[in-house]
ROPAMI-269084 format. One line per field, with one value per residue (C-alpha): x, y, z; residue number from 1; residue in three letters. Coordinates in Angstrom, 1 decimal. Layout:
BEGIN
u	c(X,...)
v	c(Y,...)
w	c(Z,...)
pos	c(NUM,...)
code	c(ALA,...)
REM end
This chain:
BEGIN
u	c(95.1,95.5,92.2,89.8,92.5,93.5,97.2,96.9,95.2,97.9,100.6,99.0,98.4,102.1,103.3,101.1,101.9,105.6,105.5,103.7,106.3,109.0,107.4,107.4,110.9,112.0,110.6,112.2,115.5,115.4,114.5,116.8,119.9,119.9,119.2,121.9,124.4,123.3,122.7,125.2,128.1,127.5,125.7,122.9,119.4,117.5,113.8,113.1,114.2,110.5,110.0,113.0,111.3,108.0,109.9,111.0,107.4,106.1,108.9,107.7,104.1,105.2,107.2,104.3,101.9,104.5,105.0,101.3,100.7,103.6,105.3,102.6,104.6,107.4,105.1,106.2,109.7,108.8,109.5,113.3,113.5,111.6,113.9,117.0,115.3,114.0,117.5,118.9,116.2,116.3,120.1,120.4,118.0,119.9,123.2,121.6,120.2,123.6,125.3,122.8,121.8,123.4,127.1,126.6,125.2,127.7,128.4,125.1,122.7,119.8,120.1,120.0,116.8,115.0,116.3,115.4,112.0,111.3,112.5,110.1,107.2,108.3,108.6,105.2,103.6,105.5,104.2,100.7,100.8,102.2,100.4,97.4,96.4,94.8,96.9,97.9,98.8,100.7,99.5,101.5,102.8,101.0,104.0,103.9,100.2,98.8,100.3,102.2,100.3,102.6,99.9,96.1,96.0,99.2,99.8,102.7,102.1,104.5,105.0,106.0,108.6,109.9,110.3,112.1,114.5,115.1,115.9,118.4,120.0,120.3,121.7,124.4,125.2,125.5,127.8,130.0,130.1,130.9,133.5,134.8,135.1,137.4,134.4,133.5,137.0,136.8,133.5,134.7,137.9,136.0,133.7,136.6,138.7,137.6,140.6,143.1,141.1,141.4,145.1,145.9,144.2,140.6,138.1,135.8,133.3,132.9,132.6,130.0,127.9,128.2,127.3,124.2,123.2,123.6,121.6,118.8,119.0,118.4,115.3,114.1,114.5,112.5,109.8,109.7,109.3,106.6,104.4,104.2,102.4,100.7,99.4,101.4,100.5,102.3,102.5,103.0,106.7,105.9,104.2,107.6,110.1,109.7,109.9,113.0,114.8,113.8,115.3,118.6,119.0,117.9,120.3,123.2,123.9,126.3,126.0,124.6,124.2,122.5,120.1,119.1,118.7,116.7,114.4,113.6,112.9,110.6,108.8,108.0,106.9,104.6,103.2,102.2,100.9,98.8,96.8,95.8,95.7,95.1,97.8,98.4,98.7,101.2,103.3,103.0,104.1,107.0,108.2,108.0,110.1,112.7,113.0,113.4,116.2,117.9,117.9,119.9,122.0,122.0,124.5,122.0,122.3,125.5,127.7,130.7,134.0,135.6,138.8,138.2)
v	c(-61.1,-59.2,-57.3,-57.7,-58.4,-55.9,-55.4,-57.4,-60.3,-60.3,-60.3,-63.3,-65.1,-64.6,-65.8,-68.9,-69.8,-69.1,-71.7,-74.1,-73.4,-74.3,-77.7,-78.2,-76.9,-79.6,-82.4,-80.9,-80.6,-84.2,-85.5,-83.2,-83.8,-87.5,-86.7,-84.0,-86.7,-89.2,-86.8,-84.1,-86.2,-89.4,-88.0,-90.6,-89.5,-91.6,-91.4,-94.0,-91.7,-91.1,-94.8,-95.0,-92.3,-94.2,-97.3,-95.3,-94.2,-97.8,-98.9,-96.2,-97.4,-101.0,-99.9,-97.7,-100.7,-103.0,-100.6,-100.1,-103.8,-105.2,-102.3,-99.8,-98.4,-97.3,-96.0,-92.4,-93.2,-95.4,-92.7,-92.6,-96.3,-96.0,-93.4,-95.6,-98.6,-96.5,-95.3,-98.8,-100.3,-97.7,-97.6,-101.3,-101.4,-98.5,-100.4,-103.5,-101.4,-99.8,-103.2,-104.9,-102.0,-98.6,-99.6,-100.9,-97.5,-94.9,-92.1,-92.9,-90.5,-91.1,-94.9,-94.4,-92.2,-95.0,-97.8,-96.1,-95.0,-98.7,-99.5,-96.9,-98.6,-102.0,-100.7,-99.1,-102.4,-104.2,-101.6,-102.0,-105.8,-105.8,-102.9,-102.4,-99.6,-97.5,-94.9,-95.7,-93.4,-93.6,-92.7,-89.6,-89.8,-87.6,-85.3,-84.4,-83.5,-80.0,-76.7,-73.8,-70.5,-67.6,-65.0,-64.9,-65.7,-67.7,-71.3,-73.6,-77.4,-79.3,-82.2,-79.6,-78.1,-81.6,-82.2,-78.8,-79.7,-83.1,-81.4,-79.1,-82.1,-84.1,-81.1,-80.6,-84.3,-84.4,-81.4,-83.1,-86.2,-84.4,-82.0,-83.4,-87.1,-89.4,-90.7,-87.1,-86.5,-89.7,-88.7,-85.3,-86.7,-89.1,-86.3,-84.2,-86.9,-90.6,-92.0,-90.1,-91.0,-94.7,-94.3,-93.0,-96.0,-95.0,-97.9,-96.1,-98.9,-99.3,-95.5,-95.3,-98.0,-96.4,-93.0,-94.3,-96.1,-93.1,-91.0,-93.5,-93.9,-90.1,-90.5,-93.1,-90.7,-88.2,-90.8,-91.1,-87.4,-87.4,-89.7,-86.9,-84.5,-86.8,-90.3,-92.9,-94.6,-96.6,-93.6,-90.9,-90.6,-89.4,-86.3,-85.1,-86.3,-83.5,-80.8,-82.5,-82.5,-78.9,-78.1,-79.9,-78.3,-74.9,-74.9,-76.2,-79.9,-81.1,-78.0,-78.6,-74.9,-74.4,-77.3,-75.8,-72.3,-73.6,-75.7,-72.7,-70.4,-72.9,-74.1,-70.6,-69.4,-72.4,-72.1,-68.5,-68.7,-71.8,-69.7,-67.0,-69.3,-73.0,-75.5,-76.2,-72.5,-72.1,-74.9,-73.4,-69.9,-71.3,-73.5,-70.6,-68.3,-71.1,-71.9,-68.2,-67.9,-71.1,-69.6,-66.7,-68.9,-72.5,-73.7,-73.0,-70.7,-72.1,-73.9,-76.0,-75.1,-78.3,-78.9,-80.1)
w	c(-73.8,-70.5,-70.8,-67.9,-65.3,-62.6,-61.8,-58.6,-60.4,-63.1,-60.4,-58.7,-62.1,-63.1,-59.7,-59.7,-63.3,-62.5,-59.8,-62.1,-64.7,-62.1,-61.6,-65.4,-65.5,-62.9,-65.1,-68.2,-66.5,-65.2,-68.6,-70.5,-68.4,-69.3,-72.9,-73.0,-71.8,-74.5,-77.4,-76.5,-75.4,-77.5,-80.6,-80.2,-81.0,-78.4,-79.4,-76.7,-73.9,-72.8,-72.4,-70.0,-68.0,-68.0,-66.8,-63.8,-63.3,-63.4,-61.0,-58.6,-59.0,-58.1,-55.1,-53.9,-54.1,-52.4,-49.5,-49.1,-49.0,-47.1,-45.3,-44.5,-41.5,-43.9,-46.6,-46.0,-47.3,-50.2,-52.7,-51.9,-52.3,-55.6,-57.0,-56.4,-58.0,-60.9,-61.6,-61.4,-63.6,-66.3,-66.2,-66.5,-69.4,-71.0,-70.7,-72.2,-75.1,-75.7,-75.8,-78.0,-80.3,-80.0,-80.1,-83.7,-84.8,-83.6,-86.1,-87.8,-86.1,-88.5,-87.9,-84.2,-84.6,-86.5,-84.2,-81.0,-82.4,-83.1,-79.6,-78.1,-79.9,-78.6,-75.0,-75.2,-76.2,-73.4,-70.9,-72.4,-72.1,-68.5,-66.9,-69.1,-71.4,-68.7,-66.8,-63.2,-60.4,-57.1,-53.7,-52.5,-48.9,-46.4,-45.9,-49.7,-49.7,-49.3,-50.2,-48.6,-48.7,-49.6,-49.8,-49.8,-53.5,-54.0,-52.8,-53.7,-53.7,-51.5,-54.0,-56.5,-54.2,-53.6,-57.4,-57.7,-54.9,-56.5,-59.8,-58.2,-56.4,-59.6,-61.5,-58.9,-59.0,-62.8,-62.7,-60.2,-62.2,-65.5,-64.2,-61.0,-61.6,-63.6,-65.6,-66.6,-67.8,-69.9,-71.4,-72.3,-73.8,-76.0,-77.1,-78.2,-79.8,-79.6,-81.4,-79.2,-76.1,-77.0,-77.7,-74.2,-72.6,-72.1,-72.6,-74.9,-75.2,-71.4,-71.0,-73.7,-72.1,-68.7,-70.1,-71.9,-68.7,-66.5,-69.0,-69.1,-65.3,-64.9,-67.1,-64.7,-61.8,-63.9,-64.2,-60.4,-60.1,-62.9,-60.8,-58.2,-60.6,-63.2,-64.0,-65.9,-69.1,-71.8,-74.1,-71.5,-72.3,-75.9,-74.5,-73.2,-75.8,-78.3,-75.6,-74.1,-77.5,-77.9,-74.5,-75.4,-78.8,-77.8,-74.8,-76.8,-77.2,-74.5,-72.3,-68.9,-68.1,-71.5,-70.8,-67.5,-68.9,-71.9,-69.7,-67.5,-70.4,-72.3,-69.2,-68.0,-71.4,-71.8,-68.3,-68.7,-72.2,-71.3,-68.8,-71.4,-74.5,-75.1,-74.4,-78.1,-79.0,-76.1,-77.6,-81.1,-80.0,-77.9,-80.8,-83.3,-81.0,-80.3,-84.0,-84.8,-82.2,-83.5,-87.0,-85.7,-83.3,-84.6,-82.0,-79.2,-76.2,-74.8,-77.4,-76.4,-78.1,-79.4,-81.4,-84.8)
pos	c(1,2,3,4,5,6,7,8,9,10,11,12,13,14,15,16,17,18,19,20,21,22,23,24,25,26,27,28,29,30,31,32,33,34,35,36,37,38,39,40,41,42,43,44,45,46,47,48,49,50,51,52,53,54,55,56,57,58,59,60,61,62,63,64,65,66,67,68,69,70,71,72,73,74,75,76,77,78,79,80,81,82,83,84,85,86,87,88,89,90,91,92,93,94,95,96,97,98,99,100,101,102,103,104,105,106,107,108,109,110,111,112,113,114,115,116,117,118,119,120,121,122,123,124,125,126,127,128,129,130,131,132,133,134,135,136,137,138,139,140,141,142,143,144,145,146,147,148,149,150,151,152,153,154,155,156,157,158,159,160,161,162,163,164,165,166,167,168,169,170,171,172,173,174,175,176,177,178,179,180,181,182,183,184,185,186,187,188,189,190,191,192,193,194,195,196,197,198,199,200,201,202,203,204,205,206,207,208,209,210,211,212,213,214,215,216,217,218,219,220,221,222,223,224,225,226,227,228,229,230,231,232,233,234,235,236,237,238,239,240,241,242,243,244,245,246,247,248,249,250,251,252,253,254,255,256,257,258,259,260,261,262,263,264,265,266,267,268,269,270,271,272,273,274,275,276,277,278,279,280,281,282,283,284,285,286,287,288,289,290,291,292,293,294,295,296,297,298,299,300,301,302,303,304,305,306,307,308)
code	c(MET,PHE,ALA,GLY,TYR,SER,ALA,GLY,GLU,LEU,THR,ALA,ILE,PHE,ALA,MET,GLN,GLY,PHE,ALA,GLY,LEU,ILE,LEU,PHE,SER,VAL,PHE,VAL,LEU,MET,ALA,LEU,GLY,LEU,ALA,ILE,ILE,PHE,GLY,GLN,MET,GLY,VAL,ILE,ASN,MET,ALA,HIS,GLY,GLU,PHE,MET,ILE,LEU,GLY,ALA,TYR,VAL,THR,TYR,LEU,VAL,SER,ASN,ALA,PHE,ALA,THR,HIS,LEU,PRO,ASP,LEU,PHE,SER,ILE,TYR,PHE,PHE,VAL,ALA,MET,VAL,LEU,ALA,PHE,LEU,ALA,SER,GLY,ALA,LEU,GLY,MET,LEU,VAL,GLU,TRP,GLY,LEU,ILE,ARG,HIS,LEU,TYR,ARG,ARG,PRO,LEU,ASP,THR,LEU,LEU,ALA,THR,TRP,GLY,LEU,SER,LEU,ILE,LEU,GLN,GLN,ILE,TYR,ARG,SER,VAL,PHE,GLY,ALA,ARG,GLU,VAL,GLY,VAL,THR,ILE,PRO,ASN,TRP,MET,MET,GLY,SER,LEU,PRO,LEU,THR,ASP,MET,ILE,GLU,VAL,PRO,ILE,ASN,GLY,LEU,PHE,VAL,MET,VAL,LEU,ALA,VAL,GLY,ILE,SER,VAL,SER,ILE,TYR,ALA,LEU,MET,PHE,ARG,SER,ARG,TRP,GLY,GLN,GLN,VAL,ARG,ALA,ILE,ASN,GLN,ASN,ARG,VAL,MET,ALA,GLY,ALA,VAL,GLY,ILE,ASN,THR,GLU,ARG,THR,ASP,ARG,LEU,THR,PHE,GLY,ILE,GLY,CYS,GLY,ILE,ALA,GLY,VAL,ALA,GLY,SER,ALA,PHE,THR,MET,ILE,GLY,SER,THR,GLY,PRO,THR,SER,GLY,GLN,LEU,TYR,ILE,VAL,ASP,THR,PHE,LEU,VAL,VAL,VAL,PHE,GLY,GLY,ALA,GLY,SER,LEU,LEU,GLY,THR,ILE,ALA,SER,ALA,PHE,THR,ILE,SER,GLN,ALA,GLN,SER,VAL,LEU,GLU,PHE,PHE,LEU,SER,GLY,SER,MET,ALA,LYS,VAL,ILE,THR,LEU,LEU,VAL,VAL,VAL,GLY,ILE,LEU,MET,LEU,ARG,PRO,GLN,GLY,LEU,PHE,ALA,LEU,LYS,LEU,ARG,LYS)
REM end
């Protein structure tokens, strides 16, 4: 696999693919953090999580066009407005879905899988009817274009750096929410013992709805970041849903640290293998290794200890 490459070329290849893997890692983290909250803390298998991401991407697309048409002087800052609106739109839809569908299916994970899979197909058709079947893209602001040369052979795209900084910021924010806020205490209390949490006065229904909404809102922000590195189509979310579930399960459901570590490991492995092999073979090898590790450690890399 490495034959024909000099040591210097291999070093440059691993460095470039490493940075490419960090960009993929950022998207994985943003997607997986929301899913870790929904799946890890609530036990809901949300197969429509990718569609919540694509909703955020389409919101970013609409905001980009609106700024380009009506506020061209402020176009350089449209992405920050788009991220906020993407979070609100995806979060609001998530809370509506939780109220109308998910709350009737708690403690029935297979039913949530089927219900949200059907929801994903409905949302895909809605996107196809509203935005068309073709993929759309946003115009990147000038300050995000170009790359930073590190050496003569290694360059880092600026938009990729921005996505990485965004992923770090969201990760820190989620940590603060989960472990330094009243809402996080309530979520963890419900996760450990729902009946007792309700007995001490925690509104479990409201907390569940807010938790699901925040998880979907983070997926919307991931969709905004996704527009910086790829085009958006009605089925684009399905390209990431399997990898995202793999990240969450491999890291340990409900563990934020495990989610981040798992996203980094899988993204780096896929990025490097894709250069020397085909994309499909890279996914197959990564999946086989992860499955092998899960056979030895089924609870994932970082398992939470809960009272039973």
